[in-house]
Residue, then its C-alpha position, 0 to 999 in steps of 0.5 A: m663873480t657870477s656863475k658864467k665864470l666857472p667854466y673859465i676858472a675850471q680851464v685855469l684849474c685845469l691848465f694849472i695842474v697840467i703844467l705841474t704834472s708835466q714834471s711829475h713823477a709822482l702825485e701824492s693824494s690826500v683825505q681829510l676830516h675837518k672840524v670846525d670851529q663852531d659847534k655843528s660844523f664839519g667837513y671833508s677835503l680831498s686833493i692831489g699834489d706833487e714837488f716842484f721840479n723833483q725838489k722835496a721841500f717844495n710842494w703844490q696841492v689842489s684840493y676840494n673842501r666842503l664844509e657843512n653847517v657854517a655859520i656867519s660870524d659877524l651876522d648880528e652886525t647884518s640883523e639882530v633877527w637873523d643872527k638869532a634865527g641861526f642861519d647855517f651854510t654849506l661851503q665848497t671850495i678849490d684851494l689852490s696852495l704852495a707848500y714848505r715841508y720840513y724833514p727833521k734828520s735824526y737817526d731816531k726812526f720815529i723822529s725821521s719819519l715825521m714831516l712838518e708842513f707849512q702852506l699858503g694859498a688861495s681859495i676859490n668859492l664854488s657855492e652862492n650863499k645868500l639869504i632871501p627876505d620875505p618877499s612881502l618885505n620887498l628887499d634885495d637878496v643878501y650875499f654872503a659869498e658868491q661863486g668865484d670869490i677868492n679867499p686866502v687860506m693857511s695851514i700848518s700840519l704834522q705828518k708821520s710816514f708809514t711806508k714811502n707811499s703812505a702816511m697819516h697827518i693831524g693839522f690846523k687850517h685857517y681861512p683869516s676872511y672868508s668873504d662875508f663870513g668872517s674868520i673859518s678854522t678848522v682842525f683835521i686829520g687825514f690820509n696821504y698815498r702816492f702814485g707812481r715813481q718815487v725819485g729821491y726817496 
């Protein structure tokens, strides 16, 4: 998919957000720091989300994600020379996710302040990741991920609330097949903050 389709993707994302926030009472913002399952790779995420029609257990989320120094897991299948060269890339995505949240019921204040979240969604690639061979070789550019590529993404996290508006969380995020990069996983820690009227809390 070429960059000409990015404005269309942006319009779809804006429409998605407008539709969902039309029933919103409070938006939840989040920032996360990620450690990728590769030695030099790390990243961060910025997101907003909210409940579905005031249902506390069901949520949606839109996030911007950036991962640095990501290597291609199966590059050795493309070229042994390229594999030894250790090429690293920057990945940027917009993730659209749906989530189910489980709130344990307990008289214990610590347990009642916890929440377990399961997310499943689609990740839209914003960056173009390619290798450009030596011009003397007369070879075409090799693309590993193109702008507009859509890949599945899932995550699980444990959240600890401190107030009705703020919380911290830790979790695990997984891209089962990120274009030609193969499987990518991260562990993360983050902070949540809710803005607006709280309903049902």
